[in-house]
Every structure is written in structure tokens, then in C-alpha cells.
C-alpha positions as CSV (number, residue, x, y, z in Angstrom):
1,M,77.2,142.5,195.2
2,G,75.1,140.6,198.0
3,I,72.5,141.9,200.2
4,F,74.9,141.9,203.2
5,D,77.2,143.8,201.3
6,R,74.4,146.8,200.4
7,L,73.1,146.7,204.1
8,F,76.4,146.8,206.1
9,R,79.1,148.2,203.7
10,R,81.2,150.2,205.9
11,E,84.1,152.2,204.7
12,S,86.6,153.9,207.0
13,S,86.9,157.5,206.5
14,R,90.4,157.5,208.2
15,P,93.3,157.7,206.1
16,R,95.0,154.3,205.0
17,I,98.7,153.9,205.7
18,D,99.4,151.2,203.1
19,G,102.7,151.6,201.2
20,P,104.5,149.7,198.7
21,G,104.6,145.8,199.2
22,Q,102.5,146.1,202.2
23,R,99.3,144.5,202.6
24,P,96.1,146.6,202.9
25,V,95.8,148.4,206.4
26,S,92.6,146.8,206.6
27,A,93.9,143.2,206.6
28,R,96.9,144.3,208.9
29,R,94.2,146.3,211.4
30,A,92.0,142.8,211.1
31,E,95.0,140.4,211.9
32,A,96.0,142.5,214.7
33,H,92.6,142.4,216.2
34,E,92.4,138.6,215.9
35,N,95.8,137.9,217.1
36,W,95.8,140.1,220.2
37,T,95.8,137.8,223.3
38,L,95.5,138.7,227.1
39,T,98.8,137.5,228.3
40,A,101.3,138.8,230.6
41,E,102.9,140.8,228.2
42,G,99.5,142.1,227.1
43,T,98.5,143.2,230.5
44,A,102.1,144.7,231.2
45,G,101.3,147.2,228.6
46,A,100.3,146.3,225.2
47,P,96.5,147.7,224.7
48,N,94.4,145.8,222.1
49,P,94.7,147.3,218.8
50,Y,91.0,146.2,218.3
51,W,89.7,148.6,221.1
52,I,92.0,151.5,219.9
53,T,90.2,151.2,216.4
54,T,86.8,150.9,218.2
55,A,87.1,154.1,220.4
56,L,88.7,156.2,217.5
57,D,85.8,155.0,215.3
58,D,83.1,155.5,217.8
59,G,84.2,159.0,218.6
60,R,84.5,159.7,214.9
61,F,88.6,160.6,215.4
62,N,90.8,160.8,212.5
63,G,93.5,162.6,210.5
64,P,96.8,163.8,211.8
65,Q,95.4,166.0,214.6
66,V,94.8,162.8,216.5
67,D,98.2,162.0,216.5
68,R,99.2,165.4,217.7
69,D,96.6,165.1,220.5
70,L,98.1,161.8,221.7
71,G,102.0,163.3,221.6
72,G,102.9,162.2,218.4
73,A,103.1,162.6,214.6
74,E,101.3,160.5,211.7
75,P,101.1,157.6,211.2
76,M,101.8,156.8,215.0
77,V,98.0,155.8,215.8
78,D,97.6,154.3,212.6
79,L,100.4,152.1,213.6
80,W,98.9,151.3,217.0
81,E,95.8,150.2,215.3
82,V,97.4,147.5,213.2
83,G,99.7,146.3,216.0
84,E,103.0,147.5,214.6
85,L,103.8,150.2,217.3
86,V,102.5,150.0,221.2
87,P,101.5,153.2,222.9
88,T,103.0,154.2,226.1
89,F,101.2,154.2,229.3
90,E,101.0,158.2,228.9
91,Q,99.6,157.8,225.4
92,V,96.9,155.3,226.7
93,D,95.9,157.8,229.4
94,R,95.6,160.4,226.7
95,L,93.6,158.4,224.4
96,A,91.4,157.6,227.1
97,V,90.7,161.0,227.9
98,L,90.3,161.9,224.1
99,T,88.0,159.1,223.7
100,G,86.3,159.3,227.1
101,K,86.7,155.5,227.6
102,P,88.4,154.3,231.0
103,R,92.0,153.2,230.5
104,N,91.1,149.5,231.0
105,Y,88.9,149.6,228.0
106,F,92.1,149.3,225.9
107,Y,93.3,146.0,227.6
108,Q,90.0,144.0,226.9
109,P,90.3,140.7,224.8
110,T,89.0,141.0,221.5
111,P,85.1,140.3,221.2
112,A,84.6,136.8,219.9
113,L,83.7,136.6,216.0
114,I,80.3,135.7,215.0
115,G,80.6,135.9,211.4
116,R,81.7,137.9,208.2
117,L,79.9,140.0,205.7
118,G,80.4,139.4,202.1
119,N,82.9,142.3,202.1
120,G,84.9,140.5,204.6
121,Q,84.2,142.9,207.6
122,A,84.1,140.9,211.0
123,V,81.1,141.0,212.8
124,R,81.9,140.5,216.6
125,E,79.8,140.0,219.6
126,G,78.5,142.7,221.5
127,T,79.0,145.3,218.6
128,P,76.1,147.2,217.1
129,M,76.3,145.2,214.1
130,A,75.9,141.8,215.9
131,Q,72.2,141.9,216.2
132,A,71.5,143.1,212.8
133,Y,73.6,140.2,211.4
134,R,71.6,137.7,213.4
135,D,68.4,139.2,212.5
136,M,69.5,139.0,208.7
137,L,70.6,135.4,209.1
138,Q,67.4,134.5,210.4
139,V,65.7,136.1,207.3
140,V,67.9,134.4,204.9
141,R,67.4,130.9,206.7
142,Q,63.7,131.3,206.9
143,M,63.9,132.4,203.1
144,E,65.9,129.0,202.3
145,A,63.5,126.9,204.5
146,A,60.6,128.2,202.3
147,D,62.4,127.5,199.1
148,T,63.1,124.1,200.5
149,A,59.5,123.4,201.5
150,K,58.4,124.6,198.2
151,D,60.8,122.3,196.2
152,Q,59.8,119.4,198.2
153,H,55.7,120.3,197.9
154,P,55.3,122.0,194.4
155,G,52.0,123.4,194.2
156,P,49.1,121.6,192.1
157,S,50.0,121.4,188.1
158,S,48.1,123.2,185.6
159,G,46.9,121.0,182.9
């Protein structure tokens, strides 16, 4: 396990919706987050799954009660997060109230991808992980530069 894995490993506490023959929910969620674009269709009522996941994670909302609070039953919200079901305007309003986010929060473009951790987790611009990721990259680059300099200029040989 690499240093990034040890430092930044994050497992969701929310239930998975994997089923027989389906790709893991984490892969489906990541794909939905990557593929959402701000188009006429997106502005007409399809919130960005990335921001749905982010708002729920930030508020530590999980479990079947979240689905009920938003006017549905499990796995409704999980399907929103993977882009396989689109919430109604009323459900987006309920989600905004539940999470304390404004409605337009859910219609923002997905932040730029700046890298991936060793476990495949995306690191995006503007997230708490972004600065830690940059700091760690700087340390790694400094260590690599020191190793290169050492190889190019070995110390005095004993003998």
C-alpha cells in the first residue's frame, strides 16, 4: 500500500447498491460525476450527481431515512448519485433543505480533476483533499530531486 493510500484512504459509510452483473457503485458514481455536463438538458432539471454525493457526504447523511426524507424509498438517492435516476425539482428542493445547500449548488459543473490517489479516488479542485494532495506531490518531487542529485553527485568514496 502506497503512502497516498495510507494517508488519504476514504471509504464511504453509505450502503452500496451493487447487484449481480453490475460494476461497483464507486465506479458508476465516478463515471456519473465525470460525464455530467452543463447542457440545455442539465439546466432543465438534471442536477449533477457529483454535488448530490458531496452534499450527502458533507452532512454525513446515509441510510434509508434519507430516501424517505426526500420523498422516496431506497435505493432512490443511490441511483441519483450514479446518474441512473434524476430527482424531481421538489426532491432537489428537499435535498437542499436537508443538506443546507442552495438549490443551484446541485447544478454546478464537476470541479476539475487534478489527480487520483493510489486507490483510484479522484482529487478535485476546490476540495479539502486538493491542498493535501498538492502538498504531498511537492514532498514526493523534493524526495525524487534529492535522490537524482545524490545519484549524479555521489559522496566521497571510502577506501
